[in-house]
N, C-alpha and C positions, 0 to 999 in steps of 0.2 A: 187167539184161541177162543172159540165160542164158549159162552157160559150158559148154564141151564139151571133154572130154579127148581128145587125139589120141594114137594108139598104132599102132605098126607093128613087125612082126618083122624088117623090113628095116633097122632101126637098132638099136643096143644097147638092151636093156631098161633101164629106170630102176634105178639101183643105190642108191636111197634113197627118201626120202619126197617124191617129185615125179613129175610126168608128163613124158613126152617133149615134149609141147606142150599148151598150153591155148588154145582158141579163144573169143573174146568178140566177138560180132558178126562182122565180116569181118576182124578182126585176130587173128593167131595168134602166140603168144609161144612160141618154141622154146627149150627148156632147153639148157644147155651140152652140147656134144658133144666128147669126147676121142677119140683114135684107137683106140677099142675095135672089134674085128671082131664084127659082130652074131652071126654063126654060132657063134663060140666064146666070146664075152664076154671074150676075152683082148686085152691091148694089142697093137697091131700092132708087130711086131719089124722096124723099118726106120729109115731116116734121117728127118730132120725133113721133107723134102719128101714122102716116102711117108706120113708121119703127117698132114700137112696135107691131102693128097688123101683120106685115110680120113675125116677130119673133114668135109670137104665132101661126101663120099659119104653119111655119116650124116645131115647136115643135109638133103641132097637127098631122102633117103628119108622123113624126117619131113614135109618140105614136100609131097611127093607124097601122103602119107597124109592130109594136111589138104586135098587137092584143089588144091594150088598147085604152084609150081616155085621154083627158086632165083631166077628172074627177078623174082619178086614180093617178094623180101626188100627191105625199105626201110631196115633198120638192122642192122648186123652188128658184134658186139663180138668182138675177137680178144684172147686172153690168151696171153702167151708167157713162158716162164721165161728166155728169152734173146732180148732185143730185136734182137740181131744177126741173128736169123732172119727179121726183118721183110721183107727183100728177097725171100726165098723165098715168103712169104705173098703179096706183091704179084704176083710172077711167076705163081704158081699160080692166084691169084684171077682173073687176066685170062683164064684158060682156062675158067672157070665162069660169068663174068659179062660182060655187054657194057654199054656206056653207055646210059642213065645208071646209074652204079654206085650201090650203096646207100650211105647214110651209114655211117660206120665209126669205131670207136675201136680203138686198139691199146694194150694195157695190159701193162706188165711186171709179173710177179708172182714171188714167191719160190718158190711150189710150186703144183701142180695135183693133182687127184684121181688116184690110181693111178700117180703119178710121171710123168704126161704132161708133154710139153714144150709142147703147144698145146691150147687149148680155144676153142671159138667158140659163141656163142649168137646168136639173131637174132629180129627181128620181121618178120612176113610179113603183107602186106595182100592179101586175095583180091579 
């Protein structure tokens, strides 16, 4: 099955040896997004809720570059350095998604790239 790299300037550039997303058939695998601001490639200076919004904005931009939308995400992984922030994820996620919600995992981790408090990756089916 042919693979296609997905890239957009509306989301942070890859900061390592990976693509923003890879498409195989009608499935798109989105790399993890942290709250980097695409225009500056700097971490968002804000509270956890602002950071969660930035991550969803970054994921949305990659979905759109693939020809899809957040609504077509079937699996979302959320990584948090503090699981006490999970209520904020739920509240904010409800403003980006409607039922049926994607399948999801929430994982507590010791650290994330660039000192982020939240990172998300996803699988999108076009």
